[in-house]
C-alpha positions in Angstrom: -11.9 21.7 -10.0 -9.6 18.0 -11.3 -6.2 18.3 -9.9 -3.8 19.2 -12.9 0.0 18.7 -13.5 2.0 19.9 -15.8 4.8 16.8 -15.9 2.2 14.6 -17.3 0.3 17.0 -19.1 3.4 17.4 -20.8 5.0 14.4 -21.3 2.2 12.4 -21.9 2.6 13.4 -26.4 6.3 12.0 -25.3 6.0 9.0 -23.7 3.4 7.8 -25.5 5.6 6.7 -28.5 7.9 4.9 -26.3 5.5 2.7 -25.1 4.3 1.8 -28.2 6.6 -0.7 -29.4 5.5 -2.8 -26.7 2.1 -2.5 -26.5 1.7 -4.8 -29.9 -0.3 -7.9 -29.4 -1.4 -6.5 -25.8 -5.0 -6.8 -24.0 -4.4 -4.3 -21.1 -2.3 -2.2 -19.6 -2.6 -1.7 -15.6 -1.2 2.1 -14.3 0.5 1.9 -11.3 -0.1 5.7 -10.0 -2.0 7.2 -11.6 -2.3 10.7 -10.6 -4.5 13.0 -12.5 -5.6 10.2 -14.5 -4.5 12.6 -17.4 -1.9 10.1 -19.5 -4.0 7.2 -18.7 -7.0 8.9 -20.2 -4.6 10.4 -23.1 -3.2 7.0 -23.4 -6.4 5.2 -23.9 -7.7 7.5 -27.0 -5.5 7.2 -28.4 -5.5 3.6 -27.8 -9.1 2.2 -27.9 -8.0 -1.3 -29.0 -5.8 -1.6 -25.6 -8.3 -1.7 -22.2 -6.4 0.5 -20.0 -6.6 0.4 -16.1 -5.9 3.1 -13.2 -4.6 2.4 -10.1 -3.5 4.5 -6.7 -4.1 5.1 -3.1 -7.4 5.5 -2.0 -7.3 8.6 -1.6 -6.4 9.4 -4.7 -9.1 7.4 -6.4 -12.4 9.6 -6.3 -10.2 12.9 -9.1 -9.1 9.6 -11.0 -12.7 8.4 -11.2 -13.8 12.2 -12.0 -11.7 12.4 -15.0 -12.4 9.0 -15.9 -16.4 10.1 -16.3 -15.1 12.6 -18.2 -13.1 11.2 -20.7 -15.9 8.7 -20.8 -13.9 6.0 -22.5 -15.3 2.4 -23.0 -11.4 0.6 -23.0 -10.8 3.2 -19.9 -12.5 1.4 -16.7 -13.1 2.4 -12.9 -9.9 3.0 -11.3 -8.5 0.3 -8.9 -7.2 0.7 -5.2 -3.5 -0.2 -5.2 -1.0 -0.6 -2.4 2.1 -1.7 -4.2 3.3 -2.7 -0.4 0.6 -5.1 0.5 -1.0 -8.3 -1.8 -4.6 -6.4 -3.1 -2.9 -6.4 -6.9 -4.9 -7.0 -9.7 -5.2 -10.7 -10.6 -2.4 -12.1 -12.6 -1.5 -12.3 -15.6 -0.6 -9.2 -16.3 0.7 -7.8 -19.5 2.0 -4.3 -19.5 2.6 -2.4 -16.2 3.3 1.8 -16.7 4.5 4.0 -14.4 5.5 7.4 -14.0 6.9 9.9 -11.8 6.5 7.4 -8.6 9.5 6.0 -7.3 11.4 8.6 -6.2 8.3 9.7 -4.3 7.8 6.3 -2.7 10.3 4.9 0.0 13.2 2.4 -0.8 10.9 -1.0 0.6 7.8 0.6 -1.8 10.3 0.5 -5.0 10.8 -3.3 -4.1 7.4 -3.8 -3.1 6.7 -2.7 -6.8 9.4 -4.7 -8.4 9.0 -7.7 -6.6 5.1 -7.7 -7.3 5.1 -6.7 -11.4 8.4 -9.6 -11.5 6.0 -12.2 -9.6 2.4 -10.9 -12.5 3.4 -10.3 -15.7 3.4 -12.8 -18.6 6.8 -14.4 -19.8 7.4 -11.9 -22.1 5.3 -9.0 -20.4 7.2 -5.7 -19.6 7.0 -3.4 -16.9 7.6 0.8 -18.5 8.3 3.5 -15.8 9.0 7.0 -16.5 10.9 9.4 -14.3 14.5 11.2 -12.8 17.0 7.7 -12.5 20.8 7.5 -11.1 22.2 5.3 -13.7 24.0 2.0 -12.4 25.5 4.7 -9.9 26.6 7.3 -13.1 26.6 11.0 -11.1 23.2 13.1 -11.2 23.4 16.4 -12.8 22.6 19.2 -11.3 19.4 19.6 -11.8 18.3 16.2 -10.4 21.1 16.9 -7.7 18.9 19.9 -6.3 15.9 17.8 -7.0 16.9 14.8 -5.6 17.4 17.0 -2.3 15.0 18.2 -1.7 12.7 14.8 -1.8 14.8 14.1 0.5 14.3 17.1 3.2 10.1 16.4 2.3 10.9 13.1 2.9 13.7 11.5 4.2 12.0 8.5 3.2 12.1 9.1 -1.0 14.4 10.0 -3.2 15.0 9.4 -7.2 16.8 5.6 -7.2 19.8 4.1 -8.7 19.2 1.2 -11.1 22.0 -0.8 -10.1 19.7 -1.0 -6.8 16.6 -1.3 -8.2 18.2 -4.4 -11.0 19.7 -6.8 -7.1 15.8 -6.7 -6.6 14.0 -7.4 -9.6 16.7 -9.4 -11.8 16.7 -12.4 -9.5 12.6 -12.9 -9.9 13.5 -12.6 -13.7 12.9 -9.4 -14.4 15.0 -7.9 -16.7 16.4 -3.8 -17.5 16.2 -4.3 -21.7 16.4 -0.9 -22.0 17.1 2.8 -20.3 15.9 5.7 -22.9 16.6 9.1 -21.9 13.5 11.8 -22.5 13.4 15.3 -22.3 14.4 17.2 -18.7 17.1 14.7 -17.5 14.3 11.9 -17.2 14.3 8.2 -18.3 11.9 5.2 -19.3 13.7 2.0 -18.3 11.4 -1.1 -19.8 12.1 -4.2 -18.0 11.1 -7.4 -19.4 10.2 -10.6 -17.5 12.1 -13.4 -18.4 
């Protein structure tokens, strides 16, 4: 039985409408941290004109591969191994990068590597869209996200909900600018970054 994520299943139909206006003219999307691959399979089925490239750490590739094989979509190739802290990224230039519910389970060092990697590889005008819970420029978290952040840090002290102010300090000097913070259900947001 393939891994299942209730969050990914619930979010796919609300996230895609946020991405769609930015997909015009895009030939390929790289998803970082494809997880259970439920979202990317859904996105690929809805947008067959776009090539959707799944990626994740090596340990997660087999079940992503299995779900992609079951989907049998021409625009959904085999997943690739991607550790954002390393140099083995898919060949640039990238037009569009998407990642969901990943930054709060990464170390801050890995988050910074992801932002730098995207800034270095995105074409001018290209987008990085990030879904998840965030601290918005230092503003206090809601009670449920305070509890979630505490849970994350108890499980792994290097993880935790990330502050957009700290993210901007890394990304903006590299020309990756935070354009929008779109509120989503359950106290989550989609952050829309664009390469200058």
